N, C-alpha and C positions, 0 to 999 in steps of 0.2 A: 504494500500500500504506500502510495507516494506521500511525502510530507505535506503537500497542499491538501490532499484529501483528509489527512488526519486533522489538520488545522480546521478544515471545514466542518468536520464532525464535532470537534470541540466547541466551535462557535455555535453550532446548531444546538448542542446540549445546553450551553449557557443561556441561549435565548428561550429554550423550553423551560428551564428551571427558574428564570428570572421572576415570573409572576408568583412563584412559590416562596420567595424570600423578600425581605425588606430590611433596609438599614434602620438602626435604632434612631429614636428621636428623644428629645427631652421631655420629661414629665411622666411618660407611661410606656409600657411595652406594647409592641405591635405584633400582629400575626406573622409567623415565620421570620422572626427578628434575627438579624445578624449583628453581633456586637452588643456592647453595653449601652444603656441609656445615656444620652448626651449629658456631660457634666455641666453644672451651672454654679458650682462653688469651688474655691481653691482646693479643698480637700478632695473632692471628686475628680478634679482635673489631675491631681497628683496620683490618685489611685489609677486612673486610666493610663497615664504615662507609665507607671510602674508595671501595670498589667501588660502593656504592649512590649516593654523591654523584656519582661520575663518570657513572653511568648516567643520572641526571637531566640532567647537563650535556650529554652527547652527544646525548641525546634532544631537548633544547631546540634545540641547534645544528642537528640534522638537520631538525627541523620548520621552523625558520626558513629554512634553505636551500631546503627544499621549497616553502615559501610564496613565496619570491623567484622560483623557477623557474616556478611557476604564474602569478605576476603577469607575468613576462616573456613567457611563451607566450601568455597571453590578451591582454595589452595591446599587445605590440610585434610581433605577427605581421604578415605582409604584408597580410592582409585588413583587420585592425583599424587598421593604421597604414600606409597605402599610401605616405605621404611620410615616410621615415625621418628621425630627428633627426640633425643633423651635430655634436652635442655630443661633444667628445673629451676633456674635462677637467672635473673637479669637485673642487676642493681639499678641501672639507669631507668629501666621501664618501671620498676617498683617505686622509685622516687617520683617519677613523672605522674603515675596514677594516684599518688598521694598528694603531691603539691598542687597539681592543676585543679582538682576538685575543691581543695581548700581555698585557692585563689578565687574560684568562681563563687563559692559561698560567701567569702568576704566582700566581693564586689556586689553581691545581692544584698548582703546585710546592711551595707551603708545606706542606700536609699530606703530600705525597709525601716530602719531605725528613725530616719528622718521623717518618714510618713507617720510612724507611731507618735513621734514628738508633735508633729503638726496636728494630729487628731486630738491628742490629750492636753496640749498646752492651750488652754482656752484664753483667747485675747479678751481685753476689756470689752464687755458687751454694750451694745446700744439699747438692748431690751432683753427681758427674760420671759420665758414661757415655762410654766410648770405643766408637765404631762403626766396624767394618772391613768394607768390601765385598770379597767374595772372588771370584776368577776362576771359581769353580764356581757362581756365581750364587746366593749366599746371604750372610747377614750374621753376623758374629761380634761379640758384645757383651762388654765388660769393665767391671766396677765397681771402679775403683781405690781408692775411698774405703772399701770394706767390708773388714773384717778380723776374724778370730776371736780374741777375747781379746787384741786389739792386735797380733796376729801378722800383719803386713802381707804376709807371704809367702802367706797363704791368701787368694786372690782369687776373686771370683765372675766366671766367664767361661764363655760357652757360645756355640754356633753355632745359629742359628735357620734351619730348613729349611721349605719349603713343605709344608703338611699335605696328605696324599693326599686325593683327592676323596671316597673312601668314608668316610674318618675325619671329614672336614669335614661331610659330610651327616649322619653319625651324631651328631655333636656339635652340629648346628644352627648351624654357622659357615659364612661365605661362602667357597666354594672360590676359590682364587687370591689370597685375602687372608689367610686363616688360616695360622698357623705351628704347628709342633710344640712349640716352646718360646717363649712370648711374653716381651716385655720388661715388667718390673714396676717401677713408680715410685709414690711416695706422692703423694697429692693435696695441692695448695696448697704445693708445694715447687719451688723454682727448680732446674731440671735443666740443667746445662751439657753440651753434646755436643761431643766431639772426634771428628771424622769424617775417615777416610782410606780408602784402598784398598790392597789387597795390592800390594807392589812389583812382583810379576810379573803383576798384573792390569790392569784397565782402569777407566775412569771410570764410577762409578755415581752415584746421587742418592737420598739418604735423605729421604723425603717423607711427612708426615702432614698431610692437608688440614685437619682439625679443629684442629690445633695451629698452623697457619700456618707450618710448617717445611718448607723445601726447601733442602737443602745438598748440594753435590757432594762425592763421595768420590773423591779424585784420588790415584793412586799417588805416593808420595814427598812428599806434602804433607798438613799437618794443617789442616783447616778447623774453625771453631767456630760453634756456634749455641746456642740455648737455648729452653726453653719452661717454662711454669708452668701445668699443667693444674688448673683450678678445679672440675672435676666428675669424680666417679668414673665409671668405665665402661671399655668396650673400644673402642679406636680403631685403625683400619686405614690402611695406606698401601702404596705400592709404589715400586720403583725408578723414577724418572722421567727416567732418561737411557737412550737407546738403547744398550744395552751388549752386544748379541750375541743369539745364537739362543735363549737362555733368559731373555731380558729380562722376558717376561710372567709368569715363574714365580719372582719374587724379591720376595715380599710382606714387609710389616712389620706386626706386631701388638703393640700396647702396652696393657697393663692399668694403669689408674690406680686405686689402692686406698688404703685408710686407712693411716695410719702403723703401726697395730698389725699389719695384714695384711702390710705390707711388711717389718716387723721379723721376723715369723715366717718369711716367705719367705726373707729373707736368711740367717737362721740355718740353715734347711734346706739352702740352696745352699752355704753355707760348710762345713757338715758333709759334704756330698757331695764337695767338693773336697779 
């Protein structure tokens, strides 16, 4: 078969498979998705960069090992090499297969530690949100920084439930990801999360892939995380801890809006409370 014909068959296969796949986008997963959801925070961007680097590293290692296996099978089988070598030791080879993996691991460890530091070193926040995982498989959100006319007793607090399927379809939102009351945050602001679970509840995990955030909500414990969304939009997530029979119906919906829209929303919420 000629090389042109082979290339033609490959191109045809790609065209046939194209409708079955889609590139990822920010905010939510899509059918037949390829790749991670687009990052919209500094942490998520670093995660994607590190993921792509590791993909090249593991691909190179896999191909190298495959090449060695092919060489061994072709060159050192009983037919090609009827009189086997009696070599049992090679100092240079043993040093190489010890030192090279160590260097690879060190090269991987450096950006890995930097990523962990970026995730856990929470900068000075512009605002704080307390997230509470409930035993009834939903989330409660509190905005402790917001107050009406400096009256800190007036707090923004609400519980977010799964949006019914009919309502989600009517609103053009993804079922099992959309909520009846979304979380609202301003764009380009550092948001600190204080995450816990109801004392009578179980462990949940608050997760937004596009934010690079995944933090456990544990009864009796306060965990912290942060994000700084740099792009307005709607971003979805779900509880990522197997937490019981309603685990699949515990979505997260976050709207990143302009500061003006956030101020208007907060005033409305404070008036309601």
